[in-house]
C-alpha angles and dihedrals in degrees: 000000000000121000107237137178095042110213112204091212093055124090122236128197135185118211117186122205089023104150096092147354118011095359094053091047091051091048091053093048091052092047089054087055090054099255119152107228144221107194129188140187135160106214110019105059094152092053091047093049091049090050092050092050092048094049091048092050097041101041104023094239128133118246134189117197118200131183104221139145104232090200089063114081094206092054090050091049090052089049094052091047084073096048118086100169136018135181102169133033119192112189101200105139110115145144134202135218123201118193146080113307095228090056093052117104124228089244091054091049092050092047092056093045096045094048098041103034115008088054090065091058092047095049097040096050088059098037098049096066089052090052094044090061088061096037087229142077147133126233117187121183120200106223137161140244086240087069087064101043108011129236130237112246089016101076096136093046091047092048092049093050092045085056090050090055094050091043089053095051095045096046091047089060091048095051102035093093088056094054092247113135124209123192138154135215113218102206125205118208109325127188099254136129089258089067096044087090088080120089121239089255091052091048090050091052091050091047091052089061094054115089090211087059095224144072118260125250128231089238089062090057088050090051089052090052090054090048090056092047090054095040122113115277089244090071106091139126093037131138104205118200116223101183111120092261095305097130 
């Protein structure tokens, strides 16, 4: 579905990795706010299309669903060839890798880095010119607390998210004079399919370390995104922890 009849008074948002979990929750929260949406995923085209159709029907917004690998610069270029205007960019697409670093292949390392970090470069380099024409915009990167402190057996993931955090702070300084705000949300453990790889005992151990005594929900990440969209313009360059008091 292509978004047509662009209305300059409408708001448009791109959410990557939107077919499930955090991305789907963010997409729904934006649809409730009246945003027209560009949604991407790489593996679950049917789920994404169904989500786009439901949001269109339920909230009266226009949605375009695109199957694209955000870690592939050519895919991102094809995506942005279909985008004429953009107010909000949510970089949510991400993958994890759990295992010993010395057993990780070069291809696995590159896959984590391209999906989690390179994708931000690819999307932002296309989104920024669209936002500069309006002298406004919001870029929100979904990061992780492991990007702040590191996690054993998740070196690549931690390194990629640490890069996301530094990318966020640096780009915020670059774009602040243009009234474009860049922030990140460093999530603790959230109840998503990515974390279903952990056993119940492992999840219990993780939960025991969280002062809130529970795992976070995708909808809470979505609520934090909305809070950043409505925050004062002076709030930029921040990596906000959403982790139940863990950090």
